[in-house]
GUMARDO-539106 format. One record per atom (N, C-alpha, C): residue number from 1; residue in one letter; y, z, x; atom name. Coordinates in Angstrom, 2 decimals, padded with zeros to 5 digits, always signed. Last residue first. Example, Ala and Ser with C-alpha at 12.3 -4.5 7.8 and 13.67 -1.06 7.14 Angstrom:
resi|resn|v|w|u|name
2|s|-002.25|+007.08|+012.85|N
2|s|-001.06|+007.14|+013.67|CA
2|s|+000.03|+007.87|+012.90|C
1|a|-005.69|+007.80|+013.19|N
1|a|-004.50|+007.80|+012.30|CA
1|a|-003.30|+007.80|+013.20|C
***
This chain:
resi|resn|v|w|u|name
111|h|+021.87|+011.79|+019.86|N
111|h|+022.64|+012.97|+020.30|CA
111|h|+021.87|+014.22|+020.03|C
110|v|+020.95|+008.65|+020.94|N
110|v|+020.51|+009.82|+020.19|CA
110|v|+021.26|+011.01|+020.75|C
109|p|+023.00|+005.68|+020.82|N
109|p|+022.38|+006.80|+021.54|CA
109|p|+022.02|+007.95|+020.60|C
108|h|+022.10|+002.66|+019.21|N
108|h|+022.99|+003.82|+019.25|CA
108|h|+022.29|+004.99|+019.93|C
107|i|+022.01|-000.65|+020.14|N
107|i|+021.19|+000.54|+020.01|CA
107|i|+022.13|+001.74|+020.17|C
106|e|+022.80|-003.71|+018.59|N
106|e|+023.28|-002.57|+019.37|CA
106|e|+022.38|-001.38|+019.08|C
105|e|+022.56|-007.22|+018.41|N
105|e|+021.93|-005.91|+018.21|CA
105|e|+022.52|-004.87|+019.14|C
104|g|+025.64|-009.00|+017.68|N
104|g|+024.23|-008.95|+018.00|CA
104|g|+023.67|-007.55|+017.76|C
103|r|+028.30|-009.27|+016.92|N
103|r|+027.98|-008.45|+018.10|CA
103|r|+026.52|-008.45|+018.50|C
102|d|+028.53|-011.03|+014.68|N
102|d|+029.54|-011.02|+015.74|CA
102|d|+029.08|-010.35|+017.03|C
101|t|+026.46|-010.52|+012.98|N
101|t|+026.60|-011.89|+013.48|CA
101|t|+027.59|-011.94|+014.63|C
100|s|+024.92|-007.42|+013.94|N
100|s|+025.89|-008.20|+013.17|CA
100|s|+025.97|-009.59|+013.78|C
99|w|+023.00|-004.51|+013.80|N
99|w|+023.05|-005.92|+014.19|CA
99|w|+024.10|-006.59|+013.33|C
98|t|+022.19|-001.25|+014.99|N
98|t|+022.94|-002.13|+014.11|CA
98|t|+022.82|-003.55|+014.66|C
97|r|+020.23|+001.73|+015.02|N
97|r|+020.49|+000.37|+015.51|CA
97|r|+021.34|-000.36|+014.50|C
96|l|+020.64|+004.31|+014.00|N
96|l|+019.82|+004.11|+015.20|CA
96|l|+020.12|+002.76|+015.85|C
95|p|+022.90|+006.52|+012.37|N
95|p|+022.52|+005.14|+012.71|CA
95|p|+021.72|+005.09|+014.01|C
94|r|+021.92|+009.07|+010.26|N
94|r|+022.34|+008.80|+011.64|CA
94|r|+021.93|+007.37|+011.97|C
93|p|+022.34|+011.33|+007.45|N
93|p|+022.08|+010.01|+008.02|CA
93|p|+022.61|+009.89|+009.46|C
92|e|+020.77|+014.08|+006.11|N
92|e|+021.81|+013.73|+007.07|CA
92|e|+021.50|+012.38|+007.70|C
91|g|+018.58|+014.79|+004.54|N
91|g|+019.78|+014.30|+003.89|CA
91|g|+020.91|+013.90|+004.81|C
90|d|+016.58|+015.45|+006.44|N
90|d|+017.06|+016.46|+005.49|CA
90|d|+018.42|+016.07|+004.91|C
89|t|+017.44|+012.71|+008.18|N
89|t|+016.69|+013.94|+008.31|CA
89|t|+017.33|+014.99|+007.42|C
88|e|+017.29|+009.34|+008.49|N
88|e|+017.80|+010.40|+007.62|CA
88|e|+016.88|+011.60|+007.77|C
87|a|+018.34|+006.68|+010.45|N
87|a|+017.38|+007.77|+010.32|CA
87|a|+018.04|+008.81|+009.42|C
86|w|+018.91|+003.23|+009.83|N
86|w|+019.37|+004.61|+009.78|CA
86|w|+018.18|+005.54|+009.81|C
85|l|+019.83|+000.13|+010.83|N
85|l|+018.65|+000.98|+010.74|CA
85|l|+019.14|+002.41|+010.88|C
84|t|+021.71|-002.45|+009.38|N
84|t|+021.72|-001.13|+010.01|CA
84|t|+020.39|-000.45|+009.77|C
83|l|+023.30|-005.57|+009.62|N
83|l|+022.06|-004.83|+009.32|CA
83|l|+022.19|-003.49|+010.02|C
82|s|+025.90|-007.74|+008.40|N
82|s|+025.38|-006.66|+009.23|CA
82|s|+024.07|-006.11|+008.69|C
81|v|+026.18|-010.24|+007.24|N
81|v|+027.28|-009.72|+008.04|CA
81|v|+026.75|-008.63|+008.95|C
80|a|+023.61|-012.66|+007.03|N
80|a|+024.05|-011.27|+006.88|CA
80|a|+025.22|-010.95|+007.78|C
79|g|+024.72|-016.13|+006.73|N
79|g|+023.76|-015.04|+006.87|CA
79|g|+024.41|-013.68|+006.81|C
78|g|+025.86|-018.59|+006.39|N
78|g|+026.37|-017.49|+005.59|CA
78|g|+025.47|-016.28|+005.62|C
77|r|+022.84|-020.08|+007.23|N
77|r|+024.26|-020.32|+006.96|CA
77|r|+024.75|-019.23|+006.02|C
76|t|+020.67|-018.22|+009.27|N
76|t|+020.96|-018.74|+007.95|CA
76|t|+022.46|-018.94|+007.78|C
75|t|+019.95|-016.94|+011.56|N
75|t|+020.21|-018.38|+011.65|CA
75|t|+020.54|-019.01|+010.31|C
74|a|+019.64|-014.28|+010.82|N
74|a|+020.50|-014.61|+011.95|CA
74|a|+020.85|-016.09|+012.00|C
73|y|+017.78|-013.71|+008.79|N
73|y|+019.17|-013.95|+008.44|CA
73|y|+020.07|-014.41|+009.57|C
72|s|+015.20|-013.43|+009.92|N
72|s|+015.39|-014.16|+008.66|CA
72|s|+016.84|-014.57|+008.44|C
71|g|+015.55|-011.89|+012.22|N
71|g|+014.95|-013.22|+012.31|CA
71|g|+015.19|-014.06|+011.07|C
70|i|+016.57|-009.59|+010.99|N
70|i|+017.38|-010.31|+011.97|CA
70|i|+016.85|-011.73|+012.08|C
69|f|+014.35|-008.87|+009.47|N
69|f|+015.55|-009.30|+008.78|CA
69|f|+016.48|-010.04|+009.73|C
68|g|+012.61|-008.10|+011.53|N
68|g|+012.26|-009.23|+010.68|CA
68|g|+013.47|-009.77|+009.93|C
67|r|+013.93|-005.82|+012.45|N
67|r|+013.84|-007.00|+013.33|CA
67|r|+013.47|-008.25|+012.55|C
66|f|+013.56|-004.23|+010.13|N
66|f|+014.89|-004.48|+010.67|CA
66|f|+014.89|-005.75|+011.52|C
65|r|+010.73|-004.09|+010.04|N
65|r|+011.47|-004.76|+008.96|CA
65|r|+012.88|-005.14|+009.42|C
64|t|+010.26|-002.63|+012.39|N
64|t|+009.64|-003.95|+012.21|CA
64|t|+010.39|-004.74|+011.14|C
63|l|+011.64|-000.28|+011.74|N
63|l|+012.09|-001.10|+012.87|CA
63|l|+011.51|-002.52|+012.78|C
62|a|+010.04|+000.64|+009.62|N
62|a|+011.44|+000.31|+009.38|CA
62|a|+011.99|-000.58|+010.50|C
61|a|+007.63|+001.10|+010.99|N
61|a|+007.66|+000.15|+009.87|CA
61|a|+009.09|-000.29|+009.58|C
60|s|+008.46|+003.06|+012.82|N
60|s|+007.98|+001.77|+013.33|CA
60|s|+007.97|+000.71|+012.22|C
59|e|+009.13|+005.20|+011.14|N
59|e|+010.17|+004.55|+011.93|CA
59|e|+009.72|+003.18|+012.42|C
58|s|+007.99|+005.70|+007.89|N
58|s|+007.60|+005.37|+009.26|CA
58|s|+008.73|+004.64|+009.98|C
57|q|+009.01|+005.85|+005.40|N
57|q|+008.69|+007.12|+006.05|CA
57|q|+008.39|+006.90|+007.53|C
56|w|+011.74|+003.72|+004.39|N
56|w|+010.38|+003.91|+004.89|CA
56|w|+010.23|+005.31|+005.45|C
55|i|+013.66|+001.75|+002.25|N
55|i|+013.46|+003.09|+002.81|CA
55|i|+012.00|+003.25|+003.16|C
54|g|+016.17|-000.79|+002.05|N
54|g|+014.77|-000.40|+001.99|CA
54|g|+014.64|+000.94|+002.68|C
53|e|+018.83|-002.41|+000.38|N
53|e|+018.35|-001.29|+001.17|CA
53|e|+016.86|-001.08|+000.95|C
52|a|+021.62|-004.50|+000.26|N
52|a|+020.19|-004.39|-000.02|CA
52|a|+019.66|-003.30|+000.90|C
51|v|+024.83|-004.39|-001.07|N
51|v|+023.96|-003.94|+000.00|CA
51|v|+022.52|-003.96|-000.53|C
50|p|+027.66|-006.52|-001.86|N
50|p|+026.44|-005.77|-002.20|CA
50|p|+025.60|-005.45|-000.96|C
49|g|+030.66|-006.31|+000.25|N
49|g|+029.80|-006.85|-000.80|CA
49|g|+028.59|-005.99|-001.06|C
48|g|+032.20|-005.63|+002.39|N
48|g|+032.53|-005.01|+001.11|CA
48|g|+031.65|-005.47|-000.04|C
47|s|+031.38|-008.62|+003.92|N
47|s|+032.14|-007.39|+004.04|CA
47|s|+032.54|-006.87|+002.67|C
46|r|+028.12|-009.71|+002.96|N
46|r|+029.54|-010.00|+003.19|CA
46|r|+030.29|-008.68|+003.19|C
45|f|+025.60|-008.64|+003.08|N
45|f|+025.75|-010.09|+003.20|CA
45|f|+027.19|-010.56|+003.31|C
44|t|+023.97|-006.06|+004.59|N
44|t|+025.20|-006.40|+003.90|CA
44|t|+025.47|-007.88|+004.14|C
43|t|+021.18|-004.06|+004.50|N
43|t|+021.64|-005.42|+004.81|CA
43|t|+022.86|-005.71|+003.95|C
42|t|+019.64|-001.21|+005.86|N
42|t|+020.59|-001.77|+004.92|CA
42|t|+021.05|-003.13|+005.42|C
41|v|+016.89|+000.74|+006.10|N
41|v|+017.45|-000.50|+006.62|CA
41|v|+018.36|-001.03|+005.53|C
40|h|+016.06|+004.11|+006.83|N
40|h|+016.67|+003.14|+005.93|CA
40|h|+017.06|+001.90|+006.71|C
39|f|+013.63|+006.54|+006.97|N
39|f|+014.32|+005.51|+007.73|CA
39|f|+014.78|+004.42|+006.77|C
38|r|+013.35|+010.08|+006.78|N
38|r|+013.17|+008.76|+006.19|CA
38|r|+014.01|+007.79|+007.01|C
37|r|+011.96|+013.31|+007.13|N
37|r|+012.65|+012.17|+007.74|CA
37|r|+012.31|+010.90|+006.99|C
36|g|+010.49|+015.45|+006.33|N
36|g|+011.79|+015.29|+005.71|CA
36|g|+012.58|+014.15|+006.31|C
35|s|+007.93|+015.61|+007.31|N
35|s|+009.00|+016.08|+008.17|CA
35|s|+010.37|+016.02|+007.52|C
34|g|+005.77|+014.52|+006.04|N
34|g|+005.99|+015.94|+005.84|CA
34|g|+007.16|+016.48|+006.64|C
33|t|+004.95|+011.93|+006.01|N
33|t|+005.10|+012.57|+007.31|CA
33|t|+005.29|+014.07|+007.19|C
32|a|+004.47|+011.43|+003.31|N
32|a|+003.66|+010.74|+004.31|CA
32|a|+003.77|+011.41|+005.68|C
31|g|+005.75|+012.39|+001.04|N
31|g|+005.00|+013.33|+001.86|CA
31|g|+004.18|+012.68|+002.97|C
30|r|+005.68|+009.33|-000.46|N
30|r|+005.99|+010.73|-000.68|CA
30|r|+005.10|+011.61|+000.19|C
29|t|+004.51|+006.84|+000.16|N
29|t|+005.78|+007.24|+000.76|CA
29|t|+006.04|+008.73|+000.63|C
28|g|+002.19|+006.07|-001.11|N
28|g|+002.11|+006.38|+000.31|CA
28|g|+003.41|+006.84|+000.92|C
27|a|+003.41|+003.66|-003.39|N
27|a|+002.37|+004.62|-003.02|CA
27|a|+002.40|+004.85|-001.52|C
26|c|+006.98|+003.37|-003.67|N
26|c|+005.65|+002.80|-003.53|CA
26|c|+004.67|+003.88|-003.10|C
25|e|+009.55|+003.72|-005.89|N
25|e|+008.81|+004.38|-004.82|CA
25|e|+007.39|+003.85|-004.81|C
24|v|+012.21|+001.68|-006.43|N
24|v|+010.83|+001.90|-006.85|CA
24|v|+010.09|+002.53|-005.69|C
23|p|+015.61|+002.24|-007.30|N
23|p|+014.56|+002.07|-006.31|CA
23|p|+013.19|+002.40|-006.88|C
22|r|+017.36|+000.49|-009.78|N
22|r|+016.68|+001.75|-009.47|CA
22|r|+015.58|+001.51|-008.44|C
21|a|+020.04|-001.37|-008.71|N
21|a|+018.68|-001.45|-009.24|CA
21|a|+017.96|-000.17|-008.83|C
20|l|+022.32|-000.34|-007.51|N
20|l|+022.42|-001.00|-008.80|CA
20|l|+021.07|-001.12|-009.47|C
19|v|+023.40|+002.41|-005.70|N
19|v|+022.25|+001.56|-005.98|CA
19|v|+022.39|+001.00|-007.39|C
18|d|+025.87|+002.78|-003.45|N
18|d|+025.63|+002.87|-004.89|CA
18|d|+024.50|+001.91|-005.20|C
17|v|+025.83|+004.41|-000.38|N
17|v|+025.41|+003.23|-001.11|CA
17|v|+025.23|+003.57|-002.59|C
16|q|+028.39|+005.53|+001.82|N
16|q|+027.37|+005.84|+000.83|CA
16|q|+027.08|+004.59|+000.00|C
15|g|+030.47|+004.98|+003.62|N
15|g|+029.13|+004.51|+003.93|CA
15|g|+028.07|+004.80|+002.90|C
14|g|+033.10|+005.44|+003.22|N
14|g|+032.34|+006.53|+003.82|CA
14|g|+030.89|+006.19|+004.03|C
13|p|+033.34|+003.61|+000.19|N
13|p|+033.99|+004.12|+001.41|CA
13|p|+033.24|+005.33|+001.92|C
12|r|+030.07|+002.33|-000.78|N
12|r|+031.34|+002.97|-001.08|CA
12|r|+032.01|+003.36|+000.22|C
11|r|+028.22|-000.62|-001.06|N
11|r|+028.59|+000.50|-000.20|CA
11|r|+029.97|+001.01|-000.63|C
10|s|+025.97|-001.40|-003.70|N
10|s|+027.19|-001.68|-002.95|CA
10|s|+027.59|-000.43|-002.20|C
9|g|+022.55|-002.52|-004.01|N
9|g|+023.73|-001.78|-004.43|CA
9|g|+024.95|-002.20|-003.66|C
8|v|+019.14|-002.55|-004.67|N
8|v|+020.31|-003.35|-004.32|CA
8|v|+021.52|-002.61|-004.82|C
7|g|+016.20|-001.12|-003.17|N
7|g|+017.17|-001.26|-004.24|CA
7|g|+018.30|-002.14|-003.76|C
6|a|+012.98|+000.24|-002.39|N
6|a|+014.04|-000.75|-002.21|CA
6|a|+014.96|-000.75|-003.40|C
5|t|+010.74|+002.04|-000.29|N
5|t|+011.40|+001.88|-001.57|CA
5|t|+012.50|+000.87|-001.35|C
4|h|+007.52|+001.87|+001.41|N
4|h|+008.96|+001.76|+001.30|CA
4|h|+009.43|+001.83|-000.14|C
3|d|+004.88|+001.01|+002.32|N
3|d|+005.46|+002.31|+002.63|CA
3|d|+006.98|+002.20|+002.57|C
2|a|+002.33|-000.54|+000.33|N
2|a|+003.59|-000.59|+001.06|CA
2|a|+004.16|+000.81|+001.23|C
1|m|-001.19|+000.00|+000.83|N
1|m|+000.00|+000.00|+000.00|CA
1|m|+001.25|+000.00|+000.87|C
***
């Protein structure tokens, strides 16, 4: 079974995402790690526009999806403005990697 949830929404000031489509939790996501950590990949197709988001319990699954989205959207006309891989621990988000058409992939240091 898939290890993610997904929804489509728009980003509010401060980075919070308003989800327009109710996320669907797939089997295997609840309590998969027991650590309270989740990994989000957000894709923004234009500045200030809608956001597509997926959520995984596994960092490696989220990273695989993040890189897959780069491959899918990097060469598409009007492709994604940005992709972000976030780690969320007990409700606190932290960016791990970002990719944009202007800057390419950037890895953010762990503090």
